[in-house]
Each structure stands twice: as structure tokens, then as C-alpha cells.
N, C-alpha and C positions, 0 to 999 in steps of 0.2 A: 806594215810594210811587203807585206806577203799573199796576206789573204786576197788582193785586186789580180795578183800574177794568179796568184791557185783560179782562183772563180770565173778566170777571162779564158778555160779550156772549156766550161762546160758549156754557156752560150755559143762560142765557135765551133760546137759537134753540134748541137741541137739547131745552128742555121742546117749544119748539113744531115742534120735528121729531118727536118721538115719540106728540103726538097728534095730528098731520096722517098718521102711516103707520101708526098701530096696525088693526088689524083690525077694523068693528062686528061686535061682539055678534050675534052669529047668522049672519055669514056666510059663508060656502062659501069651503074653503081656496082658494086659487091652484093653477091642476093645469097653470103652464108655473114654471121655475123663475124668481122675480125677478129680472132684472140689478143688475149689479155694475160700478159704477166703479171698483171697484180692477186696475189693470194696464191699465182701458179705454183706446184711444185714440181718437182726436177721430172717425176715421170709424165706431169704434163705438157713438160716443153720439150721430153724428146720425142712421147706422144704426137707435137703438135709439128716439130722438126719431122719425122720419119714419114710422116700424112703429107708434109711440101703445103699445109699450109702456112710455113710461117718460114723462114731461115734465120740462122744463126745474129746475121747483121740486123737483120730488123727488130728481133730482141731485143741486143745492145742497144738500135734504135729506138723500141718504148723505156730500159730503161734512162734514157739516159734526158731524156723527158720532164720523167718522173726525180731526175736528182736534178735538172734544170727549172722544175717547178716550185717543187719544198724544199732544194738543202737551204735555200739562205734563211729556212726557217727553224731549219732543225742542225745544220752544218751537219752534218754525217760525212761529207765526204773531205776528207785532208788535201786529195791531189783525184781526178777522173783522169785516164789514162789516154792521150790524146791520138792513143794503134789502136785501143777497144775495135773502131770499125772495121779497119784493117785486119786483126786478126780475126775476127768472128771472117770478114769474105775468104782468107786462108783458110780454117775448115770450113769453110762449105765448100769450096773446093774439095780436099780431102771425101766429107760426104759424097757430094757426086760422083768422083771415084771410084764410092764402095769402100770405104776407110773408113772406120767408126770407133774409137779408142775406147771408148765405155760411154758407163754411163753421165760423167761430164762433159762430152765433147759438144763444144761448142755451148754451152752453160756458161753465163757471166755471174761470178761470186768476189768478191772482196777481201783484201787482207787486213788488218790489223796494221797503224802505219810505227809497228815498229818491229816487223819482217820484212828483211832485204828483198829489193829488188831490182837488176842491174839497169834494167831500162825505166825507171820510174823513179825519182824521188824518196828517200825514206825515212821521213825528220822525228819519231820518237815523241810526234809534241815541239820539243827542244828547237828555240831558234835558233840555237849553235848550229843543230845541224839542216837546218831548212833549206838549203840548200843539195844537200848532202845525194848525191847518187851513187852508192854503193858498185863495186866494182867486181861483184857476186849475186846470184838469186840464192836466198835462199836452197836449204835443202828441199822442205814444203813450199816452196813457190816455185819450182824443177817439179817433183811428183806434180801436182796440179796440172802444170803445163803442158805434161808428159801425158798428163791423161785427159786432155784439149782443150781445158777449162781457161775462161779469158777472165785477166783478171782487168777488171774494169774500173774499180777505182783503189785506193787505200785511205780505211773505215778510221773514223773518226777515235782516239782513247786520249784519257786521264795522262799526262806528262810520262816523260818515261813508263810507263803504265804504274802507275801513282808513287812512284818512290823518288817525290824531289822532296815536298812539304808535307807536313801534317796534316796543315791547316788549307789543303788544296780541295776545291770540290770534286766531285766527281766528274768527269768528262769535259775537266778546263785543259787547256793547253795553251804556250803562249802562241805556234804558230797559229791557232783556229780560233780560239777564244772558247766559250761555251757549247759544248751540244747541248741537245737537249733534250725531253725521252717525247713523242708526238701522244702521247694517252695523257698528257695536260702539257705542252712545251710553255703556260704562260708563264712570265718572274714572277717569283718567289716572293707575296706581299712582306713579310716579317722584316722590321725593319735587321740588322745585322747581315741579313742572308739575299738584300736586294742588291748582291754586285753580279749579277748575270744570271744565272743558275733559276733555272724554271723549280717548279714547283713537286716535279716528282724525278730524283734523281732517275738516271740512267744504271746504275749498278756498277760495282767493282772499279775497273778503267777503262770498260764496257767497249764498243764498237757494234754492239750489236742494233742501233738503229734505221742503218739503212735496211737489216734487213726487214723488218718490222716495219717497212713503208713499200715492201717491191722496188726500194735502189736497186737489188742487183737478186740472184738466189738463195744465197748463202755466203757465208763469211767467215772468213776464223780472227778468231779471236784467241789471245793467253791469258793465261792463269798462274798463280802464283798464289795466290788466296784469297777465290772468291772472281776472279776478275772475265769468269767466261759463267760459273752458274748463277750470279747476284745477275748481270743485264739479262739474262737469257728470262729469270725469274722477274727482273721488269718488264722488259717487253715482250712475255709474252709466247717466248721461242724458246725450241729443247737447245738444251748443249751440252753436248757432250766435253769433258774434263776427263778424259782418257794420262794414263797410270802414266810417269813424269818415265820417259824410255820410249811410247812406242808411237809415239812423234819426231825426230831427230828435231832439237835447237839449234843445229846450225844454222846462223845467219838471222839469228831473233835477239833484238836488243835486249840483256838479261837484267835481272834483279839478281836471283840466284839459280846457279843450277843443279842446288836440291829441290828445288820446286816447281820453277816452270815447266811449263809447259805451255803448247799449241791447242787447241782441236777446235771443231766447228761448233757453228750459230747455226740454225734456222727454222723455221714453220712445223716442219712434222721430222719427225725423229726417222724417218725412211730416209729425208735427205741427211740427215747429219752421218746416218752408216754410210752412204754413199762419197761423202767428202772425206768422214776418217781412215775409210780403206785408200782413198787415191791419196790421202796423207802420209797412210806409211810404209816406211820404204819393205822389200819384199827381203832385202836382206842389211844388216847393222849398217845405219851409218857410221865409214871408219873417223869423221868430227864429231863422235859424240857417243860416245862409250856407253851410255844408258838406254841406247838402243837396242840394246841385247835381254833387257829387262824381259820382254815378254816378246813368245812368237806369232808373229800374224796370223788370221783365219788361212782357209786354203785361199791361193791368189786374191791374197785383203779384199773378201770381200763380205761386209759385216751382212749385206741387204736377204741372206743366209737363217739369219737370226731373227731375220721380220716374222714371228711365228702369234698371230690373235689368242691364240689360245694355252702361250706358255707363261701364264699368272697359274693356269691348273696344275696344283700343290705346290708349289713353289713356297717357303717359308720368306719371312716378309716382317724383321723384328720394328719394334715400336720402341726407338731410345727416350722415353718421357721426364725422366729428369732434363732440367735445362728447357732442352730442348720442343715440351711438349707445357710443364708445368716445372713453376717457378723450388726452385731446391737453393737449401741452405747446408752448403757446404765450406771444407777448404779454409780461406783466413776470412771468410763472409760471415759477418752476424747478421742480415737482412737478406733477405730472399733474389733471385740473382734466375733470369730464363724468366721461358712461360708465353705464352698465347694469349690473344687480345679473343675475348669471343666470339666474333667474326671469324678468325684462324677457326679457331676450336672449333664451330659448327662445320666448315669446309675443311679441315681431317678428319673428324668422322665422319666425313662423306664419304672420303678417297678411302679409309676401312672401310668404310660397306665396301666401297667397289671393290677394293682388290678379294672379298672375304668371298662378293656375289660372281667373281668372276675366278673361285678354286682357290685361292693363296691361305694357305693359312698365316696367321697371324699369329707373332711371340710378343703376348704384350704383358706387363713392359717387360722387356731390356734392360740392365742395368750398366756403364758403365761408369766402370771402376773410378778410371780419374774425374770424372766428376763427381761423382759423391764422395769421393775421397774426405777422410774427414780433416787430414792434415795441407795446410797448405801448397809445402812443397810437393805434395802428391796429384795437385790437383788443378787440370789445365785450364778451369776457369781464373786458375791466379799465376799466369804461367804466361804470359803476351809477349808477341814480340816486341823486341823492342823499338822506341818509333819516339820522334822526335829530340827538341832539347834537353828536356828531363831525362834522357837516359842515353847522355853521352857518352863515352866512355868513360868509367870511375863512378858513374851513376848508373851502372847496364847491371848491378849484380841480381836479380829480379828480374828481367825478364830477356828471353832468347836474343843472343843477337846474329841467330844465324840470319837476317836476308840486310843485315847491315856489314855482313862480314862479307858475305857474298856477292853484294855487291860491288864492293871494293877489288875483290881479287878479279867475277867474272866479267866488270864494266871495260877493266881495265886489257883483259885479255880479246875480249869482245877489240874495242880498236885496234890493237893489235893487226885486225885478219881486215882491218877495209887497206892496210899498204899506205900510201901518197894517197887515198884518200881521203882520208880519216880528218876531220877538219879541227880536229885537237888531239894531241899525245893521250889525254890520259883524264881522272876524275878529276884531282885537282883542277887541272886546267879547264873544263868544265866552271867548276864551282868559282875561276879568277873570269872569264867569260861572262862570267853570266851576272855578276858582279858590276864587267866596267858597261854592261850595255843592259844597266838595271831599267834606264827611260826607255827603252826602247819596248820594254815590260817580255823581260827575261825571267822575270822570278816576283810577277806580282805577289804570289805568298810566300814566297821567300824561300829554301831552300835545305831545310833542316834535319830533313833527311839527308842528304846529300852532304851536306856536313859530316853525320855521325857516321856516313860509310868509310868519307874520306880521310878521318882522324886515325881510323883501324889499322894497326900494325902485321900487316899479316902474320908475321911470325911473334911477334911480342904476343900478341891476341888469338892466337892458332890454337892453345891449350881449354881457354876461355870457350874457343867457337867452339872445338870438337864436344867439349859438355856438354854444351849448347843444343847441340845437336843430339845428344845421345840422350837428353832431358824430354829431346821435342819427341823422341820418335820412340818414349816410354812411355808416355802420357797418351801420344796421342795413340800406339797399335799394339804395345804389349800388355801396355795396364786401361788400352784404348780400344779401337774398333777390333783386333783381330779378339779380343776374349768374347764379347756377345758376337762375332762372328765367326767364328771356331766352337766358341762352347754351344752355342744353340745353334749348330748344323746351319744356319741361315746364308738363303741367295740372297738377300738386301737389309740394308736399314732404311725404312723412310722417314727423310725424313722434310718439317714445313719450309718452305720457300728452300735459300739457298744455303738455312743455319749449318751444311754438315760441312762448307767452305773450309772454316780452318781445322777441323779435325781432323779433315781425307787429306790438305792441301800438304802437310807435311811431314810422311808419309810418303803422300807421290800415290794413293792410292784413285782411283775413277766413280766418279760419279754423274749421274745425269737426270739433269732439271725441265720437267714438264708444265708446257703450261696447265691450268686448270680452272680458275677462278681470275672474277673485279670482286675485288672486296674496299671499303668505304674506310679514307683516309684521316688515320686518329691523329695527325698534325695539329696543335690546334695555333687557328691563321685567324686574322683578325674579321671584329662581328661580320658578319656581311659576304667573308669570302668563301665559295664551298668550289672546294676540292672534287675536282673530277674521281672518280674508283680508280686506282692503282691493280694492276696485273701483280696475281698468285702463284707462284707453281711448286712445284715436291718436285725432291732430289729424292734418287735411288742410288746407294752409297754402296760399293764391295769391296772384297778386298785388290789386293794387287793382279792386275792383269785379265780383269775379270771383265773387260767391255763387250766378251758375247752373250756373255749373259746378262747384263745389265742392258743389253739392246734390244731385247727380244721382251723383257719384265714390261719395259717401257713402252714399248710397241702394242705391246696385251692394251696395256693401262690405257694409253692416247688412246686404241682403237676401242677401245669399252668408254671412252669419254667424250673425246673431240672436243675441246674446250677450246684452241687457237679459236682468236677473233681477232681483224683487224684494225687498231684504232680510226676512229673517224675524222673526216678532214680531209682526209690524204686518198681520193679516191680515184 
């Protein structure tokens, strides 16, 4: 019932765009090719603005035309900003007066729709929040606006960042339906999967679809465990998952403050570096104590680390067990993990590139918690509690950190909305969803909300704290820290987004970079040929290592330049 209201915005703006860009009768045709936003980097956009080849208004117009043309197919947006053209005009006036705020001045970007915007609704994809216009901007929203960015849209996501139902497909929410991956948006033909999802998933709780097809220059995603790295991998994008606390979470709908972080998703490392600097505060945010964790670089400028020679002399570790090669360890008697033959070929190529660029490859490095023979010491046997099978009293062998954090932090977030809060608590949300099932509020149930809401923050605190200590022991103390420090590594290299879980729990940073298109191994019905899927690689390091990771990934990107645009969205 809300979708029609949302999509009326784009055609209305499109009409304005067409009337603006149409050539007046009798005017002479342009002698130079018009500037195109398709695959344009932020440096390209700024160069065109400086040269007066284009205005910010015209950039917005081009992006709005693309949204209106393709978004009915992809569902990459939940809300388009009806004031985007006016915002662009204001920034154009500033530029004309000689005021340029920085590399994001007049550049359209999108925010995942769990990031608060005081002048646009923020739904989180939940039907109960479909009409929520928050009373304040998220800190990162204010940071981006102060930097001159134009918030052109709120981007698609899995409902409440994928903490509603364990069986919900990625990139589905009750407000906007199913978002689709432009690399193969055809309906999945397999029985049991033919519920609107596409052949290719969008990765994590996503938000990267629109950046992939140039609906805007870049977007802000959020990650608790994989929802920046995974959609970057699946959409052939660069994704920076920062150290938890590097970017303020104030005004972001939470799962858990232990792991949540916003981060940029773009088509190049340079663009991601620009956005990261703009999103970071010069001083800690008093509304988010974790922002004391890392010291910003000078002028919050990560572009100073864009060094094409940065791999020379760098020490890069290859964690073979599980991430490259299958392993029998912990409580399993069967091999777990490993790469497909095609993925192995790609990773061998990547390692060869790193060597050719002067990196020292430490191969293999052994992460103790991956090969530990006892289940209690093995990370592969210690997963987050999820679904009704891990309800209270059935959660001894899984980490309660996410479900405990959701009960604690979601209710706290609701209080910040004051009288604008549609509901007072997680309990009230669950009850609302049950009452509105016929309207599609919980198509896939709400098992994760259920197991979160049954948490008693006082009685279950001891287990939560013990689980949090175990998370940190297996992922950091007996995990990444051992190899990063012991082998004096600058970073670890992981296939795809496979480091998401082990890096997310201690809050360590990672950057995913596009690399290849690989055959899909999913068994589809005879006669159906899946298109190749994007495959990225991820560099992971310890807390506050973003400057070094930016340098390494930029050097790798410049040596390979593998990013491609999906066909069908010219």
C-alpha cells in the first residue's frame, strides 16, 4: 500500500527533469559530447563541475532519469528525495560564489534506509515504520550534508538489516518487496525459491544495487556481519567496513552496538576513501562512545593514502585453512570450507598480482581458532544464535550477542525518536507485525525478533557477557591478532567476503575490491543458464588500520582495474 506512493516521486521528478534538459526550439546542437554520470567517479564529477561542463542540478537530473528508467526492475530505492533538485541548486549557488566544501560538494549519494534523515522517511524496510520521518539526522547524515553531498535517495535493504526472520531472503523487506541484483535479475526458477528473489543475491542486507548501475555516485551501507563486504562482493563494488566506532552509529537503526558500523560502497577505492573521510567526525561523537576508538587522519582525508606503489614491501598473509582449503577441525568430522576450482584459479592470480607489485606473501598463515581440535575453541563451531532453534534455553552452543544487543539497543534507539516513535518497544513492534500480517508485515515470520524480545536484559546479561568474551577470544585473541601480530602482517587476503564473520565480532576493518566474474555453481533446472557472478577479494587488518588498508587496496585496484558495469543498464 506504500509502494505506489513511493514510486510516484520518481515520475514526478522525471517530468521536471525532461522539461529542464530538453533543447529549446531553434537552439544549436551541442558541439561536444554531453557529460554522462554512468560509471563516473567522484573525481570525474568534480572535474566536470569545475570545467562547467555540468552543474550539480544536471547531475541529479541524470541520476533521477536513471532511477525512473530502471528502478521498477531492480527496486534499488525505497524513497527518492523530492528536494534533490533544490538541494543541488543551493550547492550550485555556493559553487558560483566560490565556496566548494570539498570533493563531495554537489555529489549525489544514497543512504541505506536504516540511517535517519529528518526530512525523508526512514523505514528500515519495516511496514510499521513506513511513514516514519525522524526528528533528527543521523550523525553521519549531518556529516555528509556538511561536506556538500546531496542525499538523493534512501536505498533498499533487507528488513531491519536482516534481523527479522532467519528464512527471509536477502534484500527483501515488507515496504519495498524484493531488491534484485543487476548482474542477473531474472527470477530464480527453482521450486521453493520462486518467491520473487532473483537468480543472483545482492549480498548481506545490501544497499549496493543503485551504486552498481549509477543511480548515484556512492552509497552508505551498514554492517553487523557482512552487509557492506558481501554486497560489495556481489555487486562488483568497493566496500569499506570500518573499525567499529570509526563512524558514528548515532541515528542508525541498530542490531547491536558491539558490531554495527556504517561504511561507504562505491565503484572505486578513491571514491570510498572520499566518503569515509566525510562520514568520520573530527572529534568523538558524544552520542556514541565508541567513536573514541580511532584517531582520524589529518583533515579526515583518506585520499592522501592513495598510493599506487603501496604494495611494495607490504606483508600479506594467506589464511589457507577453511578460507582457501577445506579443513577438518573442531566438532566436525567432515571437511568444511574451501574454494571452487574457478575461485582457486582467481585467488592464485590475485596472489601473483600482489607478488608482482612487490608484496611479501606469507603463505600459509594459520588462524588458531579455525584449526583448533576442540569444538569449544573453534570458531567454526561458534555461530551467532539465530532462529527459533536458538531460542532462550536452547542457546548454550551459540553466541547470544546479536539477539541480546537487538533487545538492548533497538529499544534505546526508539527512545531517541520521542513522540515521533511509531511504537514504544520491540515487543510492540512484534505485536504490530502480528496484527498486520494480512498487509504483508511478516511474510517470512519474525523468529529473530522473537528470540531477541524474549531476552531478559538483567537475567541474561551473564550469558551475553560470557558469549561476548568468547566471540573476542575466538576472532581476535586466538584469531586474527595471532597472525597479524605474530607474522607482522599489513593485512590478510580473503576470497570474496569470507572474512566478514571473523572480522565483524572484534570490530576490525576490511575493504572488498572487485576482481572477476565467475560461473555460478548453483544447480538450476535444465535449460537455464545463469550468468557469471561478480567475485571480489577482501583485505582485513586490525583495529584502526583503515589508512593502510586504503593504500593497499588502491594499489591492488590500480594494478588490476577489474570493475565492470552490468549489462542492460546503459
